[in-house]
C-alpha positions in Angstrom: 6.5 6.0 -2.1 8.8 4.9 1.0 11.4 7.0 2.4 14.7 5.5 3.2 15.9 6.0 6.7 19.5 6.1 7.8 20.7 3.2 10.0 22.8 4.0 13.1 26.5 3.1 13.2 25.7 0.2 15.3 23.9 -1.5 12.6 25.8 -3.8 10.5 24.5 -3.6 7.0 21.9 -1.8 4.7 19.3 -3.3 2.7 19.8 -1.1 -0.4 22.1 1.6 -2.0 19.4 4.2 -1.3 19.2 3.2 2.4 23.2 3.5 2.6 23.4 6.7 0.5 25.1 8.8 3.2 27.8 6.4 4.0 28.1 5.6 0.3 28.5 9.1 -0.8 30.8 9.8 2.0 33.1 6.9 0.9 32.7 8.0 -2.8 33.6 11.5 -1.8 36.8 10.4 0.0 37.9 8.3 -2.8 37.2 11.1 -5.4 39.1 13.6 -3.6 42.3 11.3 -3.1 42.2 10.3 -6.7 41.5 13.9 -8.2 44.4 15.2 -6.2 46.8 12.8 -8.3 46.0 15.1 -11.3 44.3 18.3 -10.2 47.6 20.3 -9.9 49.0 18.9 -13.5 47.0 21.6 -15.2 48.4 24.3 -13.0 52.3 23.1 -13.5 53.0 26.0 -16.0 51.4 28.6 -13.4 53.2 27.0 -10.4 56.6 27.0 -12.4 56.2 30.7 -13.1 55.0 31.7 -9.4 57.7 29.6 -7.7 60.3 29.5 -10.2 60.2 25.7 -10.8 61.9 23.9 -13.6 60.9 20.8 -15.4 62.4 18.4 -12.8 60.8 20.4 -9.8 57.4 20.3 -11.6 57.9 16.7 -12.0 58.2 16.2 -8.3 55.2 18.4 -7.6 53.2 15.5 -9.1 55.6 12.7 -8.4 55.9 13.3 -4.6 52.2 12.7 -4.1 52.2 9.3 -6.1 55.4 8.4 -4.4 54.4 8.5 -0.7 50.6 7.4 -1.7 51.8 4.5 -3.6 54.6 3.6 -1.2 52.3 3.8 2.0 49.3 2.0 0.7 50.1 -1.4 1.9 51.2 0.0 5.4 48.0 1.9 5.8 45.9 -1.3 4.7 47.9 -3.1 7.5 47.2 -0.2 10.1 43.6 -0.4 9.1 43.4 -4.2 9.7 45.0 -3.7 13.2 43.6 -0.3 14.5 40.2 -0.2 12.7 39.3 0.8 9.2 37.0 3.6 9.9 39.2 5.0 12.6 42.3 5.0 10.2 40.0 6.5 7.5 38.9 9.5 9.6 42.4 10.1 10.8 43.3 10.1 7.2 40.7 12.5 6.1 41.4 14.9 9.0 44.9 14.9 8.1 44.3 15.4 4.3 42.1 18.4 5.0 44.5 20.1 7.7 47.5 19.6 5.6 45.8 21.0 2.4 45.3 24.3 4.4 49.1 24.6 4.9 49.2 25.5 1.1 48.9 29.1 2.1 52.4 29.0 3.7 53.9 27.9 0.6 56.6 30.2 -1.1 58.9 27.7 -2.9 58.7 24.8 -5.2 60.5 22.8 -2.5 57.9 23.4 0.1 55.0 22.6 -2.3 56.9 19.3 -3.2 57.2 18.6 0.6 53.6 19.2 1.3 52.3 17.2 -1.8 54.4 14.1 -0.3 52.6 14.8 3.3 49.4 14.8 1.5 50.3 11.5 -0.3 50.6 9.9 3.2 47.3 11.1 4.3 45.8 9.9 1.0 47.4 6.6 1.8 45.2 6.2 4.7 42.3 6.6 2.8 42.4 4.6 -0.6 42.3 1.1 0.3 40.2 1.6 3.3 37.2 3.4 1.2 37.0 0.2 -1.0 37.2 -2.3 1.7 34.5 -0.4 3.6 32.1 -0.7 0.9 31.9 -4.4 1.4 30.8 -3.9 4.9 27.9 -1.8 4.3 26.1 -4.5 2.4 25.3 -8.4 3.1 24.0 -8.9 -0.4 26.8 -9.7 -3.1 24.8 -7.9 -5.9 24.5 -4.8 -3.8 28.3 -4.8 -3.1 29.1 -5.2 -6.6 26.8 -2.2 -7.6 28.3 -0.1 -4.8 31.9 -1.2 -5.9 31.2 -0.3 -9.6 30.0 3.2 -8.3 33.2 3.6 -6.3 35.4 2.7 -9.3 33.6 5.0 -11.7 33.7 7.9 -9.2 37.3 7.3 -8.6 38.6 6.9 -12.1 36.2 10.0 -12.9 38.3 12.1 -10.2 41.5 11.0 -11.9 40.9 12.2 -15.3 38.6 15.1 -14.3 41.4 16.5 -12.3 42.7 18.9 -15.1 39.5 19.8 -16.3 38.3 20.9 -12.7 41.7 22.7 -12.2 41.8 24.4 -15.4 38.1 25.7 -14.8 39.3 27.0 -11.4 42.4 28.6 -12.6 40.1 30.9 -14.9 38.8 32.4 -11.5 41.3 31.8 -8.7 44.7 31.1 -7.8 46.4 27.7 -8.1 46.5 27.4 -4.1 42.8 27.2 -4.2 43.1 23.7 -5.9 44.4 22.4 -2.6 42.4 24.5 -0.1 39.3 23.0 -1.5 40.4 19.6 -0.1 39.5 20.7 3.5 35.8 21.3 3.2 35.3 18.2 1.2 37.4 16.1 3.6 35.3 17.6 6.4 31.9 16.5 4.8 33.3 13.0 3.9 34.4 12.8 7.8 30.8 13.7 8.8 29.3 11.1 6.4 31.6 8.2 7.5 31.1 8.9 11.2 27.3 9.0 10.9 27.0 6.1 8.6 29.9 3.5 8.6 29.7 1.0 11.4 32.4 0.9 13.7 35.0 -1.9 13.5 34.4 -5.0 15.9 37.4 -6.2 17.9 37.0 -9.7 16.6 37.3 -8.4 12.8 40.7 -6.9 13.6 44.3 -8.6 13.6 46.9 -8.1 16.4 50.0 -8.7 14.0 52.8 -6.0 14.3 53.1 -3.2 11.8 55.9 -3.7 9.4 57.4 0.0 9.6 60.7 -1.2 8.4 59.2 -2.7 5.3 57.3 0.6 4.6 60.3 2.7 5.1 62.5 0.5 2.7 59.9 0.5 0.0 59.5 4.2 -0.2 63.3 4.5 -0.2 63.7 2.1 -3.0 61.0 3.9 -5.3 62.1 7.4 -4.2 65.7 6.9 -5.0 65.0 5.2 -8.3 62.9 8.2 -9.4 65.4 10.8 -8.0 68.2 9.2 -9.8 66.6 9.9 -13.2 66.3 13.7 -11.9 69.8 13.8 -10.7 71.2 12.3 -14.1 69.8 15.3 -15.9 71.0 18.0 -13.4 74.3 16.5 -12.2 75.2 14.0 -15.0 74.5 10.3 -15.3 78.1 9.4 -14.0 78.2 11.9 -11.2 78.4 11.0 -7.5 74.9 12.0 -6.6 73.4 10.1 -9.5 75.5 6.9 -8.9 74.8 7.1 -5.1 70.9 7.3 -5.7 71.0 4.3 -8.0 73.2 2.3 -5.6 70.8 3.3 -2.6 67.6 2.3 -4.7 69.3 -1.2 -5.4 70.3 -1.6 -1.8 66.9 -0.6 -0.6 65.1 -2.9 -2.9 67.3 -6.0 -1.8 66.9 -5.1 1.7 63.1 -4.9 1.2 62.9 -8.2 -0.2 65.0 -9.8 2.4 63.1 -8.2 5.0 59.8 -9.1 3.8 60.9 -12.9 3.3 61.9 -13.0 7.0 59.2 -10.9 8.7 56.7 -12.6 10.9 54.2 -10.1 9.7 55.4 -8.6 6.4 53.7 -5.6 4.9 53.7 -7.5 1.7 53.5 -11.4 1.8 55.9 -11.9 -1.3 54.4 -15.5 -1.4 51.3 -14.0 -3.0 53.3 -13.3 -6.2 53.7 -17.2 -6.7 50.1 -16.9 -7.9 50.3 -16.0 -11.6 47.1 -14.0 -11.4 48.3 -11.7 -8.8 51.7 -11.2 -10.3 50.3 -10.5 -13.6 47.4 -8.2 -12.5 50.0 -6.0 -10.5 52.4 -5.9 -13.4 49.7 -4.9 -15.9 48.3 -2.4 -13.5 51.8 -0.7 -13.5 52.1 -0.6 -17.1 48.8 1.2 -17.5 49.6 3.7 -15.0 52.8 4.5 -16.6 50.9 5.1 -19.8 48.3 7.3 -18.1 50.6 9.2 -15.9 53.1 9.9 -18.7 50.4 11.0 -21.2 48.7 13.4 -18.8 51.7 14.9 -17.7 53.3 15.2 -21.1 50.2 16.6 -22.7 49.6 19.2 -20.0 53.0 20.8 -21.1 52.2 20.2 -24.7 48.7 22.0 -24.8 49.8 25.0 -22.5 53.3 25.6 -23.7 53.7 24.2 -27.3 50.2 25.3 -28.2 49.8 28.3 -25.8 46.4 27.4 -24.7 44.7 28.7 -21.4 44.3 26.2 -18.5 40.6 25.9 -19.1 41.3 24.9 -22.7 43.8 22.4 -21.9 41.6 20.9 -19.4 38.8 20.7 -21.8 41.4 18.9 -24.2 41.1 15.9 -21.8 37.5 15.5 -22.5 38.2 12.4 -25.1 39.8 10.5 -21.9 37.0 11.6 -19.7 34.1 10.4 -22.1 35.9 7.2 -23.2 36.6 6.2 -19.6 32.8 6.3 -18.8 31.8 4.9 -22.3 34.2 2.1 -22.6 32.7 0.1 -19.5 30.3 -2.1 -21.7 33.1 -2.8 -24.1 35.7 -3.8 -21.3 32.9 -6.0 -19.9 32.0 -7.5 -23.3 35.7 -8.4 -23.9 36.2 -10.2 -20.6 32.8 -12.2 -20.9 33.5 -13.1 -24.5 37.2 -14.0 -24.4 38.3 -14.2 -20.8 40.7 -12.1 -18.8 44.0 -13.1 -20.5 42.7 -12.2 -24.4 40.7 -9.1 -23.2 43.8 -7.7 -21.3 46.0 -8.5 -24.2 43.6 -6.5 -26.4 43.9 -3.6 -23.8 47.7 -3.8 -23.8 47.8 -3.6 -27.6 45.5 -0.5 -27.5 48.0 1.2 -24.9 51.0 0.4 -26.8 49.4 1.4 -30.1 48.1 4.7 -28.8 51.6 5.8 -27.5 53.0 4.8 -30.8 50.3 6.9 -32.5 51.1 9.9 -30.1 54.8 9.6 -31.2 53.6 10.5 -34.6 50.8 12.7 -33.6 52.2 15.2 -31.4 53.1 17.5 -34.2 50.0 16.6 -36.6 47.5 18.7 -34.6 44.9 18.1 -31.9 42.7 15.8 -34.0 45.4 13.1 -34.2 46.3 13.4 -30.5 42.4 13.0 -29.5 42.2 9.8 -31.4 45.1 8.4 -29.6 43.6 9.3 -26.4 40.5 7.3 -27.1 42.2 4.4 -28.0 44.7 4.8 -24.9 41.6 5.2 -22.7 40.0 1.8 -24.1 43.1 0.1 -23.2 43.2 1.6 -19.7 39.7 0.9 -18.9 40.0 -2.6 -20.0 43.2 -3.3 -18.3 42.5 -1.7 -15.1 39.0 -3.1 -14.8 40.0 -6.7 -15.4 43.1 -6.6 -13.3 41.2 -5.1 -10.5 38.6 -8.1 -10.7 41.2 -10.7 -11.3 43.4 -9.5 -8.3 40.5 -9.7 -5.7 39.3 -13.0 -7.1 42.6 -14.4 -6.4 42.7 -13.4 -3.0 41.2 -15.1 0.0 37.9 -13.4 1.3 39.6 -11.9 4.6 42.3 -10.3 2.4 40.2 -7.8 0.3 41.7 -4.9 1.9 45.4 -6.1 1.1 44.0 -6.9 -2.5 42.7 -3.3 -2.8 45.8 -1.9 -1.5 48.0 -4.1 -3.7 46.1 -2.9 -6.7 46.3 0.9 -5.8 49.9 0.5 -4.9 50.7 -1.1 -8.4 49.0 2.0 -10.0 50.7 4.6 -7.8 54.2 3.0 -8.6 53.3 3.2 -12.2 52.4 6.9 -12.0 55.6 7.8 -10.2 57.5 6.0 -12.8 55.6 7.5 -15.8 55.9 11.1 -14.4 59.6 10.7 -13.7 60.3 9.2 -17.0 58.5 11.9 -19.0 60.0 14.8 -16.9 63.4 13.4 -17.2 63.3 12.9 -21.0 61.8 16.1 -21.8 64.5 17.9 -19.5 67.3 16.0 -21.2 65.9 16.3 -24.8 64.5 19.8 -24.6 65.2 22.0 -21.7 65.4 21.8 -18.0 63.8 25.2 -17.4 60.6 25.8 -19.4 60.4 29.4 -20.3 57.5 31.5 -19.7 55.2 33.2 -22.4 55.1 32.3 -26.1 57.5 29.7 -27.3 59.8 30.3 -30.4 59.3 27.9 -33.3 62.7 26.4 -32.6 61.7 25.4 -28.9 58.4 24.1 -30.0 60.0 22.0 -32.7 62.5 20.7 -30.1 59.7 19.9 -27.9 57.8 17.9 -30.5 61.2 16.0 -31.3 61.6 15.2 -27.4 57.9 13.9 -27.2 58.3 11.8 -30.3 61.3 10.1 -28.7 59.5 9.7 -25.4 56.2 8.3 -26.5 58.0 5.7 -28.8 60.1 4.6 -26.0 57.0 4.3 -23.7 55.2 2.3 -26.3 57.7 -0.3 -26.0 57.9 -0.2 -22.4 54.2 -0.2 -21.6 53.6 -2.8 -24.4 56.2 -5.3 -22.9 54.8 -4.6 -19.1 51.3 -4.8 -19.8 51.3 -7.7 -22.3 53.7 -9.8 -19.9 51.1 -9.2 -16.9 48.1 -10.1 -19.2 49.8 -13.5 -20.3 50.0 -14.5 -16.5 46.1 -14.1 -16.1 43.5 -16.8 -16.3 40.8 -17.5 -18.8 38.0 -16.4 -16.3 35.2 -14.5 -17.6 34.2 -12.7 -14.6 33.5 -8.9 -14.6 32.4 -8.6 -10.9 34.7 -8.3 -7.9 33.7 -11.1 -5.6 36.1 -12.5 -3.1 36.5 -16.1 -2.5 36.2 -17.7 0.8 39.7 -18.6 2.5 40.4 -22.4 2.9 42.3 -23.7 5.6 
């Protein structure tokens, strides 16, 4: 038996996954921690609400603030990496992620926690698209690249769905603050692995285009104000000055972003990319899937712990159907793509998403078994649409734009997560209560909560179905199930 040796950072590529285990493990760890942080605190929301006195909308922003800054800055981070060096930006992002996580010990109010989560999202944005693009640099062989990317996707999605389970288990033994403190040692280990195993960027591989800072600021402003307008509508009234001002600000920021990107010599997001139907459709479908996933996970965490009175551990275990199906559905997703092509397979996935949300509208007051069945069908849809759209998006981009493709894919997912969380939090606050009471709920409050969920999931079934199916119709009949960038033609 031979023993694989670690190549030095000056080496360009590795001959096998085994030889690249240190940098690959480090990149997977970085991707895992940034994805798990999307959902890790969701299981602790009731505990955080009691400890910090936060209502429904505050808890919504504890989750949404991370997704907002994460999604809003992914493209900017990808642009920075292409200019300053991918490994350098990733190392800075990991260091900032670990350091900011330690600041949770200073948090005493819900507002402070929301601010900390927003800063964590900024640090995570410097990691997500870069971890994916760096995998391609570890190998020359296309098959090895695809195997490594498959490992990354499985690890990342596992982190997203394992967050509540890991968080619930931890809460049985430690305070919720430890859910963030653990980021520091993980980030340190990932930093060491990246520094030792990932080769430094060559100057000729970087671009000297200017960073689009105004574009980044306008995109975050548009998404943030749009989400805040939902919160403000519940708190201040839909015709109040703060609500109308936030809506107007979101519209103005969105229009300014589009005008700026069209005129900029080095735009953060080249809007001409969306003239390609595959790029446009894949991004749109990813938004739909993320709205579904974020809204269901946020809503069901409250459902299990408040309406059912379950412990965090039991509520985390209740997500097992999602976790198991996410891993088990890969062969089915690939078979659908190979057999029917991207368009039809993605339409099947969109139907699963819309059907599962409609099922939840009926199942929330029919016991856990009904909810679990809906979870399985939803996850089949998620796995199918997410995988196919990620592959289609990279296939549609030039070979030297894989980082932007990865960033665009992640941005679409995070925008969907922000919208999904905001919509569910807003509807529950409007239909049920803005201040979730601690302890055992009364029968009337539980009934009111179930009623609010039925309306929420029925509405989301229509919205997600239209968005995901609309995106799917723009895809091609490609039967590819591997991400393999094409060469740019000039």
